[in-house]
PDB file of N, CA, C and O in Angstrom:
ATOM      1  N   MET A   1      68.571  84.487  13.648  1.00  0.00           N
ATOM      2  CA  MET A   1      67.049  85.303  13.401  1.00  0.00           C
ATOM      3  C   MET A   1      66.047  84.589  13.551  1.00  0.00           C
ATOM      4  O   MET A   1      66.160  83.363  13.572  1.00  0.00           O
ATOM      5  N   LYS A   2      64.710  85.285  13.703  1.00  0.00           N
ATOM      6  CA  LYS A   2      63.639  84.399  13.924  1.00  0.00           C
ATOM      7  C   LYS A   2      63.219  83.888  12.659  1.00  0.00           C
ATOM      8  O   LYS A   2      63.338  84.598  11.661  1.00  0.00           O
ATOM      9  N   VAL A   3      62.652  82.521  12.572  1.00  0.00           N
ATOM     10  CA  VAL A   3      62.131  82.182  11.180  1.00  0.00           C
ATOM     11  C   VAL A   3      60.435  81.137  11.481  1.00  0.00           C
ATOM     12  O   VAL A   3      60.072  80.136  12.099  1.00  0.00           O
ATOM     13  N   LYS A   4      60.149  81.659  11.034  1.00  0.00           N
ATOM     14  CA  LYS A   4      58.512  80.989  10.780  1.00  0.00           C
ATOM     15  C   LYS A   4      58.137  80.714   9.564  1.00  0.00           C
ATOM     16  O   LYS A   4      58.240  81.454   8.586  1.00  0.00           O
ATOM     17  N   ILE A   5      57.549  79.283   9.624  1.00  0.00           N
ATOM     18  CA  ILE A   5      57.259  78.605   8.301  1.00  0.00           C
ATOM     19  C   ILE A   5      56.133  77.975   8.367  1.00  0.00           C
ATOM     20  O   ILE A   5      56.057  76.805   8.740  1.00  0.00           O
ATOM     21  N   ILE A   6      55.129  78.689   8.010  1.00  0.00           N
ATOM     22  CA  ILE A   6      53.604  78.422   8.080  1.00  0.00           C
ATOM     23  C   ILE A   6      53.029  77.877   6.627  1.00  0.00           C
ATOM     24  O   ILE A   6      53.273  78.347   5.515  1.00  0.00           O
ATOM     25  N   LYS A   7      52.181  76.734   6.969  1.00  0.00           N
ATOM     26  CA  LYS A   7      51.349  75.922   5.825  1.00  0.00           C
ATOM     27  C   LYS A   7      50.260  76.412   6.078  1.00  0.00           C
ATOM     28  O   LYS A   7      49.970  76.857   7.189  1.00  0.00           O
ATOM     29  N   PRO A   8      49.260  76.398   4.780  1.00  0.00           N
ATOM     30  CA  PRO A   8      47.634  76.731   5.488  1.00  0.00           C
ATOM     31  C   PRO A   8      46.755  76.026   6.660  1.00  0.00           C
ATOM     32  O   PRO A   8      45.749  76.405   7.260  1.00  0.00           O
ATOM     33  N   ASP A   9      47.607  74.749   6.747  1.00  0.00           N
ATOM     34  CA  ASP A   9      46.911  74.171   8.100  1.00  0.00           C
ATOM     35  C   ASP A   9      48.263  73.661   9.350  1.00  0.00           C
ATOM     36  O   ASP A   9      47.956  72.873  10.244  1.00  0.00           O
ATOM     37  N   THR A  10      48.892  73.904   9.306  1.00  0.00           N
ATOM     38  CA  THR A  10      50.047  73.972  10.380  1.00  0.00           C
ATOM     39  C   THR A  10      51.259  74.662  10.114  1.00  0.00           C
ATOM     40  O   THR A  10      51.507  75.119   8.998  1.00  0.00           O
ATOM     41  N   THR A  11      52.154  74.777  11.247  1.00  0.00           N
ATOM     42  CA  THR A  11      53.005  75.590  11.499  1.00  0.00           C
ATOM     43  C   THR A  11      54.262  74.285  11.279  1.00  0.00           C
ATOM     44  O   THR A  11      54.192  73.151  11.752  1.00  0.00           O
ATOM     45  N   LEU A  12      55.354  74.835  10.447  1.00  0.00           N
ATOM     46  CA  LEU A  12      56.063  73.392   9.881  1.00  0.00           C
ATOM     47  C   LEU A  12      57.503  73.854  11.019  1.00  0.00           C
ATOM     48  O   LEU A  12      58.102  72.987  11.654  1.00  0.00           O
ATOM     49  N   TYR A  13      57.862  75.327  11.095  1.00  0.00           N
ATOM     50  CA  TYR A  13      58.717  75.754  12.090  1.00  0.00           C
ATOM     51  C   TYR A  13      58.876  76.657  12.419  1.00  0.00           C
ATOM     52  O   TYR A  13      59.210  77.487  11.573  1.00  0.00           O
ATOM     53  N   GLU A  14      58.741  77.114  13.901  1.00  0.00           N
ATOM     54  CA  GLU A  14      59.262  77.996  14.314  1.00  0.00           C
ATOM     55  C   GLU A  14      60.115  78.281  15.448  1.00  0.00           C
ATOM     56  O   GLU A  14      59.881  77.808  16.560  1.00  0.00           O
ATOM     57  N   GLY A  15      61.344  79.231  15.140  1.00  0.00           N
ATOM     58  CA  GLY A  15      62.496  78.830  15.732  1.00  0.00           C
ATOM     59  C   GLY A  15      63.770  79.913  15.311  1.00  0.00           C
ATOM     60  O   GLY A  15      63.685  80.733  14.397  1.00  0.00           O
ATOM     61  N   GLU A  16      64.890  79.731  16.141  1.00  0.00           N
ATOM     62  CA  GLU A  16      65.925  80.282  15.239  1.00  0.00           C
ATOM     63  C   GLU A  16      66.370  79.785  14.176  1.00  0.00           C
ATOM     64  O   GLU A  16      65.982  78.674  13.816  1.00  0.00           O
ATOM     65  N   ALA A  17      67.359  80.570  13.386  1.00  0.00           N
ATOM     66  CA  ALA A  17      68.129  79.882  12.161  1.00  0.00           C
ATOM     67  C   ALA A  17      69.274  80.709  12.039  1.00  0.00           C
ATOM     68  O   ALA A  17      69.212  81.895  12.363  1.00  0.00           O
ATOM     69  N   THR A  18      70.164  80.267  11.664  1.00  0.00           N
ATOM     70  CA  THR A  18      71.685  80.992  11.270  1.00  0.00           C
ATOM     71  C   THR A  18      71.902  81.300   9.778  1.00  0.00           C
ATOM     72  O   THR A  18      72.653  82.184   9.365  1.00  0.00           O
ATOM     73  N   LEU A  19      70.897  80.175   8.737  1.00  0.00           N
ATOM     74  CA  LEU A  19      70.928  80.396   7.387  1.00  0.00           C
ATOM     75  C   LEU A  19      69.526  79.101   6.836  1.00  0.00           C
ATOM     76  O   LEU A  19      69.191  77.963   7.164  1.00  0.00           O
ATOM     77  N   LEU A  20      69.051  80.219   5.785  1.00  0.00           N
ATOM     78  CA  LEU A  20      67.933  79.845   4.971  1.00  0.00           C
ATOM     79  C   LEU A  20      68.300  79.672   3.494  1.00  0.00           C
ATOM     80  O   LEU A  20      68.841  80.630   2.941  1.00  0.00           O
ATOM     81  N   GLN A  21      68.021  78.341   2.665  1.00  0.00           N
ATOM     82  CA  GLN A  21      67.912  78.439   1.442  1.00  0.00           C
ATOM     83  C   GLN A  21      66.818  77.986   1.009  1.00  0.00           C
ATOM     84  O   GLN A  21      66.185  77.018   1.429  1.00  0.00           O
ATOM     85  N   LEU A  22      66.514  78.867  -0.067  1.00  0.00           N
ATOM     86  CA  LEU A  22      65.348  78.743  -0.516  1.00  0.00           C
ATOM     87  C   LEU A  22      65.070  79.037  -1.964  1.00  0.00           C
ATOM     88  O   LEU A  22      65.597  79.975  -2.563  1.00  0.00           O
ATOM     89  N   PRO A  23      64.008  77.984  -2.631  1.00  0.00           N
ATOM     90  CA  PRO A  23      63.805  77.890  -3.782  1.00  0.00           C
ATOM     91  C   PRO A  23      62.924  79.217  -4.567  1.00  0.00           C
ATOM     92  O   PRO A  23      61.754  79.168  -4.948  1.00  0.00           O
ATOM     93  N   GLY A  24      63.772  80.263  -4.661  1.00  0.00           N
ATOM     94  CA  GLY A  24      62.983  81.476  -5.580  1.00  0.00           C
ATOM     95  C   GLY A  24      62.625  81.361  -7.052  1.00  0.00           C
ATOM     96  O   GLY A  24      63.424  80.930  -7.884  1.00  0.00           O
ATOM     97  N   THR A  25      61.498  81.727  -7.317  1.00  0.00           N
ATOM     98  CA  THR A  25      61.398  81.669  -8.675  1.00  0.00           C
ATOM     99  C   THR A  25      62.436  81.767 -10.043  1.00  0.00           C
ATOM    100  O   THR A  25      62.440  81.219 -11.145  1.00  0.00           O
ATOM    101  N   GLY A  26      63.248  82.696  -9.407  1.00  0.00           N
ATOM    102  CA  GLY A  26      64.205  82.691 -10.442  1.00  0.00           C
ATOM    103  C   GLY A  26      65.562  82.271  -9.968  1.00  0.00           C
ATOM    104  O   GLY A  26      66.597  82.761 -10.420  1.00  0.00           O
ATOM    105  N   GLY A  27      65.514  81.172  -8.867  1.00  0.00           N
ATOM    106  CA  GLY A  27      66.516  80.335  -8.580  1.00  0.00           C
ATOM    107  C   GLY A  27      66.888  80.234  -7.312  1.00  0.00           C
ATOM    108  O   GLY A  27      66.099  80.843  -6.589  1.00  0.00           O
ATOM    109  N   LEU A  28      68.139  79.499  -6.477  1.00  0.00           N
ATOM    110  CA  LEU A  28      68.111  79.137  -5.201  1.00  0.00           C
ATOM    111  C   LEU A  28      68.894  80.509  -4.484  1.00  0.00           C
ATOM    112  O   LEU A  28      70.032  80.861  -4.795  1.00  0.00           O
ATOM    113  N   PHE A  29      68.045  81.189  -3.475  1.00  0.00           N
ATOM    114  CA  PHE A  29      69.095  82.070  -2.919  1.00  0.00           C
ATOM    115  C   PHE A  29      69.212  81.926  -1.205  1.00  0.00           C
ATOM    116  O   PHE A  29      68.588  81.054  -0.600  1.00  0.00           O
ATOM    117  N   GLU A  30      69.943  82.734  -0.648  1.00  0.00           N
ATOM    118  CA  GLU A  30      69.947  82.263   0.813  1.00  0.00           C
ATOM    119  C   GLU A  30      69.724  83.614   1.582  1.00  0.00           C
ATOM    120  O   GLU A  30      69.932  84.680   1.002  1.00  0.00           O
ATOM    121  N   ILE A  31      69.306  83.572   2.878  1.00  0.00           N
ATOM    122  CA  ILE A  31      68.903  84.455   3.752  1.00  0.00           C
ATOM    123  C   ILE A  31      69.845  84.217   4.783  1.00  0.00           C
ATOM    124  O   ILE A  31      69.809  83.058   5.195  1.00  0.00           O
ATOM    125  N   LEU A  32      70.922  85.174   5.488  1.00  0.00           N
ATOM    126  CA  LEU A  32      71.421  85.050   6.615  1.00  0.00           C
ATOM    127  C   LEU A  32      71.358  86.026   7.216  1.00  0.00           C
ATOM    128  O   LEU A  32      71.047  87.027   6.571  1.00  0.00           O
ATOM    129  N   GLU A  33      71.610  86.174   8.661  1.00  0.00           N
ATOM    130  CA  GLU A  33      71.373  87.115   9.547  1.00  0.00           C
ATOM    131  C   GLU A  33      71.942  88.598   9.214  1.00  0.00           C
ATOM    132  O   GLU A  33      73.003  88.854   8.645  1.00  0.00           O
ATOM    133  N   ASN A  34      70.834  89.644   9.781  1.00  0.00           N
ATOM    134  CA  ASN A  34      70.959  91.012   9.096  1.00  0.00           C
ATOM    135  C   ASN A  34      71.023  91.073   7.671  1.00  0.00           C
ATOM    136  O   ASN A  34      71.807  91.840   7.113  1.00  0.00           O
ATOM    137  N   HIS A  35      70.064  90.132   6.888  1.00  0.00           N
ATOM    138  CA  HIS A  35      70.071  90.461   5.589  1.00  0.00           C
ATOM    139  C   HIS A  35      69.270  91.570   5.285  1.00  0.00           C
ATOM    140  O   HIS A  35      68.607  92.001   6.228  1.00  0.00           O
ATOM    141  N   ALA A  36      69.125  92.344   3.817  1.00  0.00           N
ATOM    142  CA  ALA A  36      68.238  93.713   4.095  1.00  0.00           C
ATOM    143  C   ALA A  36      66.895  93.217   3.970  1.00  0.00           C
ATOM    144  O   ALA A  36      66.840  91.988   3.936  1.00  0.00           O
ATOM    145  N   PRO A  37      65.874  93.779   3.896  1.00  0.00           N
ATOM    146  CA  PRO A  37      64.590  93.644   3.873  1.00  0.00           C
ATOM    147  C   PRO A  37      64.440  92.781   2.391  1.00  0.00           C
ATOM    148  O   PRO A  37      65.240  92.877   1.460  1.00  0.00           O
ATOM    149  N   ILE A  38      63.369  92.026   2.407  1.00  0.00           N
ATOM    150  CA  ILE A  38      62.865  90.874   1.283  1.00  0.00           C
ATOM    151  C   ILE A  38      61.423  90.493   1.225  1.00  0.00           C
ATOM    152  O   ILE A  38      60.874  89.640   1.921  1.00  0.00           O
ATOM    153  N   ILE A  39      60.945  91.157   0.404  1.00  0.00           N
ATOM    154  CA  ILE A  39      59.758  90.193  -0.091  1.00  0.00           C
ATOM    155  C   ILE A  39      59.945  89.396  -1.591  1.00  0.00           C
ATOM    156  O   ILE A  39      60.218  89.965  -2.648  1.00  0.00           O
ATOM    157  N   SER A  40      59.724  87.918  -1.406  1.00  0.00           N
ATOM    158  CA  SER A  40      59.887  87.242  -2.722  1.00  0.00           C
ATOM    159  C   SER A  40      58.739  86.296  -2.821  1.00  0.00           C
ATOM    160  O   SER A  40      57.863  86.025  -2.000  1.00  0.00           O
ATOM    161  N   SER A  41      58.997  85.784  -4.241  1.00  0.00           N
ATOM    162  CA  SER A  41      57.771  84.655  -4.165  1.00  0.00           C
ATOM    163  C   SER A  41      59.112  83.082  -4.349  1.00  0.00           C
ATOM    164  O   SER A  41      60.299  83.088  -4.675  1.00  0.00           O
ATOM    165  N   LEU A  42      58.355  82.166  -4.034  1.00  0.00           N
ATOM    166  CA  LEU A  42      58.871  80.689  -3.945  1.00  0.00           C
ATOM    167  C   LEU A  42      58.464  80.177  -4.977  1.00  0.00           C
ATOM    168  O   LEU A  42      57.659  80.751  -5.710  1.00  0.00           O
ATOM    169  N   SER A  43      58.975  78.941  -5.232  1.00  0.00           N
ATOM    170  CA  SER A  43      58.571  77.957  -6.566  1.00  0.00           C
ATOM    171  C   SER A  43      59.016  76.740  -6.003  1.00  0.00           C
ATOM    172  O   SER A  43      59.789  76.716  -5.045  1.00  0.00           O
ATOM    173  N   ALA A  44      58.476  75.523  -6.662  1.00  0.00           N
ATOM    174  CA  ALA A  44      58.594  74.198  -5.910  1.00  0.00           C
ATOM    175  C   ALA A  44      60.255  73.864  -5.901  1.00  0.00           C
ATOM    176  O   ALA A  44      61.155  74.064  -6.718  1.00  0.00           O
ATOM    177  N   GLY A  45      60.198  73.286  -4.631  1.00  0.00           N
ATOM    178  CA  GLY A  45      61.836  72.851  -4.326  1.00  0.00           C
ATOM    179  C   GLY A  45      61.739  72.744  -2.746  1.00  0.00           C
ATOM    180  O   GLY A  45      60.685  72.441  -2.187  1.00  0.00           O
ATOM    181  N   THR A  46      62.575  72.937  -2.266  1.00  0.00           N
ATOM    182  CA  THR A  46      63.006  72.586  -0.804  1.00  0.00           C
ATOM    183  C   THR A  46      63.788  73.603  -0.222  1.00  0.00           C
ATOM    184  O   THR A  46      64.802  74.018  -0.783  1.00  0.00           O
ATOM    185  N   ILE A  47      63.355  74.076   0.960  1.00  0.00           N
ATOM    186  CA  ILE A  47      63.830  75.180   2.333  1.00  0.00           C
ATOM    187  C   ILE A  47      65.067  74.266   2.837  1.00  0.00           C
ATOM    188  O   ILE A  47      64.874  73.056   2.953  1.00  0.00           O
ATOM    189  N   ARG A  48      66.075  74.707   3.078  1.00  0.00           N
ATOM    190  CA  ARG A  48      67.035  74.352   3.792  1.00  0.00           C
ATOM    191  C   ARG A  48      67.184  75.627   4.612  1.00  0.00           C
ATOM    192  O   ARG A  48      67.282  76.816   4.310  1.00  0.00           O
ATOM    193  N   LEU A  49      67.163  74.773   6.065  1.00  0.00           N
ATOM    194  CA  LEU A  49      67.136  75.418   7.334  1.00  0.00           C
ATOM    195  C   LEU A  49      68.222  75.129   8.290  1.00  0.00           C
ATOM    196  O   LEU A  49      68.202  74.053   8.887  1.00  0.00           O
ATOM    197  N   GLN A  50      69.232  76.037   8.508  1.00  0.00           N
ATOM    198  CA  GLN A  50      70.354  75.429   9.496  1.00  0.00           C
ATOM    199  C   GLN A  50      70.322  76.319  11.037  1.00  0.00           C
ATOM    200  O   GLN A  50      70.529  77.532  10.995  1.00  0.00           O
ATOM    201  N   ALA A  51      70.109  75.779  12.091  1.00  0.00           N
ATOM    202  CA  ALA A  51      70.113  76.492  13.351  1.00  0.00           C
ATOM    203  C   ALA A  51      71.406  75.752  13.916  1.00  0.00           C
ATOM    204  O   ALA A  51      71.907  74.648  13.702  1.00  0.00           O
ATOM    205  N   GLU A  52      71.810  77.096  14.929  1.00  0.00           N
ATOM    206  CA  GLU A  52      73.329  76.872  15.593  1.00  0.00           C
ATOM    207  C   GLU A  52      73.253  75.690  16.539  1.00  0.00           C
ATOM    208  O   GLU A  52      72.564  75.774  17.555  1.00  0.00           O
ATOM    209  N   GLY A  53      74.166  74.219  16.146  1.00  0.00           N
ATOM    210  CA  GLY A  53      74.319  73.273  17.205  1.00  0.00           C
ATOM    211  C   GLY A  53      73.461  72.125  16.636  1.00  0.00           C
ATOM    212  O   GLY A  53      73.413  71.023  17.183  1.00  0.00           O
ATOM    213  N   GLU A  54      72.849  72.408  15.614  1.00  0.00           N
ATOM    214  CA  GLU A  54      71.411  71.336  15.173  1.00  0.00           C
ATOM    215  C   GLU A  54      71.607  71.002  13.958  1.00  0.00           C
ATOM    216  O   GLU A  54      72.261  71.709  13.191  1.00  0.00           O
ATOM    217  N   GLU A  55      71.017  69.772  13.587  1.00  0.00           N
ATOM    218  CA  GLU A  55      71.380  69.176  12.194  1.00  0.00           C
ATOM    219  C   GLU A  55      70.636  70.125  11.253  1.00  0.00           C
ATOM    220  O   GLU A  55      69.945  71.033  11.714  1.00  0.00           O
ATOM    221  N   GLU A  56      70.767  69.926   9.952  1.00  0.00           N
ATOM    222  CA  GLU A  56      69.825  71.013   8.617  1.00  0.00           C
ATOM    223  C   GLU A  56      68.730  70.301   8.812  1.00  0.00           C
ATOM    224  O   GLU A  56      68.656  69.089   9.011  1.00  0.00           O
ATOM    225  N   LYS A  57      67.581  71.356   8.728  1.00  0.00           N
ATOM    226  CA  LYS A  57      66.229  70.763   8.091  1.00  0.00           C
ATOM    227  C   LYS A  57      65.895  71.055   6.978  1.00  0.00           C
ATOM    228  O   LYS A  57      66.435  72.017   6.431  1.00  0.00           O
ATOM    229  N   ARG A  58      64.957  70.343   6.356  1.00  0.00           N
ATOM    230  CA  ARG A  58      64.449  70.558   5.390  1.00  0.00           C
ATOM    231  C   ARG A  58      63.054  70.376   4.882  1.00  0.00           C
ATOM    232  O   ARG A  58      62.393  69.397   5.227  1.00  0.00           O
ATOM    233  N   PHE A  59      62.603  71.260   4.100  1.00  0.00           N
ATOM    234  CA  PHE A  59      60.955  71.232   3.764  1.00  0.00           C
ATOM    235  C   PHE A  59      60.830  71.129   2.659  1.00  0.00           C
ATOM    236  O   PHE A  59      61.662  71.865   2.130  1.00  0.00           O
ATOM    237  N   ASP A  60      60.033  70.436   1.667  1.00  0.00           N
ATOM    238  CA  ASP A  60      59.453  70.532   0.441  1.00  0.00           C
ATOM    239  C   ASP A  60      58.270  71.268   0.185  1.00  0.00           C
ATOM    240  O   ASP A  60      57.136  71.024   0.595  1.00  0.00           O
ATOM    241  N   ILE A  61      58.675  72.239  -0.573  1.00  0.00           N
ATOM    242  CA  ILE A  61      57.272  73.109  -0.842  1.00  0.00           C
ATOM    243  C   ILE A  61      56.683  73.123  -2.486  1.00  0.00           C
ATOM    244  O   ILE A  61      57.422  72.725  -3.386  1.00  0.00           O
ATOM    245  N   LYS A  62      55.731  73.459  -2.684  1.00  0.00           N
ATOM    246  CA  LYS A  62      54.993  73.259  -3.985  1.00  0.00           C
ATOM    247  C   LYS A  62      55.243  75.053  -4.437  1.00  0.00           C
ATOM    248  O   LYS A  62      55.622  75.304  -5.581  1.00  0.00           O
ATOM    249  N   ALA A  63      55.037  75.995  -3.611  1.00  0.00           N
ATOM    250  CA  ALA A  63      55.008  77.756  -3.882  1.00  0.00           C
ATOM    251  C   ALA A  63      55.022  78.222  -2.161  1.00  0.00           C
ATOM    252  O   ALA A  63      54.825  77.683  -1.072  1.00  0.00           O
ATOM    253  N   GLY A  64      55.429  79.723  -2.765  1.00  0.00           N
ATOM    254  CA  GLY A  64      55.276  80.156  -1.336  1.00  0.00           C
ATOM    255  C   GLY A  64      55.400  81.441  -1.593  1.00  0.00           C
ATOM    256  O   GLY A  64      55.299  81.887  -2.736  1.00  0.00           O
ATOM    257  N   VAL A  65      55.684  82.332  -0.319  1.00  0.00           N
ATOM    258  CA  VAL A  65      56.401  83.561  -0.345  1.00  0.00           C
ATOM    259  C   VAL A  65      57.256  83.704   0.996  1.00  0.00           C
ATOM    260  O   VAL A  65      57.111  82.971   1.975  1.00  0.00           O
ATOM    261  N   VAL A  66      58.035  84.602   0.910  1.00  0.00           N
ATOM    262  CA  VAL A  66      59.205  85.013   1.965  1.00  0.00           C
ATOM    263  C   VAL A  66      58.815  86.501   2.181  1.00  0.00           C
ATOM    264  O   VAL A  66      58.594  87.335   1.302  1.00  0.00           O
ATOM    265  N   LYS A  67      58.786  86.623   3.174  1.00  0.00           N
ATOM    266  CA  LYS A  67      58.720  88.176   3.803  1.00  0.00           C
ATOM    267  C   LYS A  67      59.983  88.179   5.216  1.00  0.00           C
ATOM    268  O   LYS A  67      59.926  87.487   6.233  1.00  0.00           O
ATOM    269  N   GLY A  68      61.063  89.199   4.836  1.00  0.00           N
ATOM    270  CA  GLY A  68      61.821  89.227   5.859  1.00  0.00           C
ATOM    271  C   GLY A  68      62.498  90.779   6.379  1.00  0.00           C
ATOM    272  O   GLY A  68      62.820  91.561   5.484  1.00  0.00           O
ATOM    273  N   GLN A  69      62.639  91.066   7.386  1.00  0.00           N
ATOM    274  CA  GLN A  69      63.060  92.525   7.693  1.00  0.00           C
ATOM    275  C   GLN A  69      63.420  92.598   9.337  1.00  0.00           C
ATOM    276  O   GLN A  69      62.648  92.108  10.161  1.00  0.00           O
ATOM    277  N   GLN A  70      64.479  93.159   9.665  1.00  0.00           N
ATOM    278  CA  GLN A  70      64.936  93.035  11.308  1.00  0.00           C
ATOM    279  C   GLN A  70      65.102  91.693  11.739  1.00  0.00           C
ATOM    280  O   GLN A  70      64.651  91.340  12.829  1.00  0.00           O
ATOM    281  N   ASN A  71      65.832  90.747  10.834  1.00  0.00           N
ATOM    282  CA  ASN A  71      66.087  89.426  11.708  1.00  0.00           C
ATOM    283  C   ASN A  71      65.033  88.607  11.647  1.00  0.00           C
ATOM    284  O   ASN A  71      65.356  87.428  11.789  1.00  0.00           O
ATOM    285  N   GLU A  72      63.757  88.818  11.468  1.00  0.00           N
ATOM    286  CA  GLU A  72      62.265  88.182  11.534  1.00  0.00           C
ATOM    287  C   GLU A  72      62.189  87.811  10.059  1.00  0.00           C
ATOM    288  O   GLU A  72      62.367  88.742   9.274  1.00  0.00           O
ATOM    289  N   ILE A  73      61.942  86.542   9.530  1.00  0.00           N
ATOM    290  CA  ILE A  73      61.700  85.689   8.352  1.00  0.00           C
ATOM    291  C   ILE A  73      60.150  85.147   8.207  1.00  0.00           C
ATOM    292  O   ILE A  73      59.971  83.996   8.607  1.00  0.00           O
ATOM    293  N   LEU A  74      59.259  85.698   7.794  1.00  0.00           N
ATOM    294  CA  LEU A  74      57.959  84.866   7.615  1.00  0.00           C
ATOM    295  C   LEU A  74      57.854  84.025   6.125  1.00  0.00           C
ATOM    296  O   LEU A  74      58.242  84.518   5.066  1.00  0.00           O
ATOM    297  N   LEU A  75      57.426  83.052   6.212  1.00  0.00           N
ATOM    298  CA  LEU A  75      57.463  82.206   5.233  1.00  0.00           C
ATOM    299  C   LEU A  75      55.992  81.411   4.882  1.00  0.00           C
ATOM    300  O   LEU A  75      55.494  80.710   5.764  1.00  0.00           O
ATOM    301  N   LEU A  76      55.492  81.514   3.901  1.00  0.00           N
ATOM    302  CA  LEU A  76      54.090  81.319   3.708  1.00  0.00           C
ATOM    303  C   LEU A  76      54.020  80.238   2.557  1.00  0.00           C
ATOM    304  O   LEU A  76      54.303  80.609   1.418  1.00  0.00           O
ATOM    305  N   VAL A  77      53.675  78.976   2.774  1.00  0.00           N
ATOM    306  CA  VAL A  77      53.844  78.061   1.917  1.00  0.00           C
ATOM    307  C   VAL A  77      53.040  77.129   1.602  1.00  0.00           C
ATOM    308  O   VAL A  77      52.271  76.781   2.498  1.00  0.00           O
ATOM    309  N   GLN A  78      52.948  76.486   0.384  1.00  0.00           N
ATOM    310  CA  GLN A  78      52.246  75.097   0.320  1.00  0.00           C
ATOM    311  C   GLN A  78      52.607  74.318   0.143  1.00  0.00           C
ATOM    312  O   GLN A  78      51.911  73.303   0.130  1.00  0.00           O
TER     313      GLN A  78
END
């Protein structure tokens, strides 16, 4: 799935991923390929991103939102 993680002043990540683990306001949750459409708020924590054949990437955030549909995930974070 295509993932884009954007902060107000920079793009943290743009590329493919097979798994995202996000710090939702109700707790951690994961997004895999073909996930149902989603919009959710994010709290302070760490985004874990796994791309096929690559080491896991981690991004610490203070807050944000995620929107996902049709294997395209957009995260706007602080």
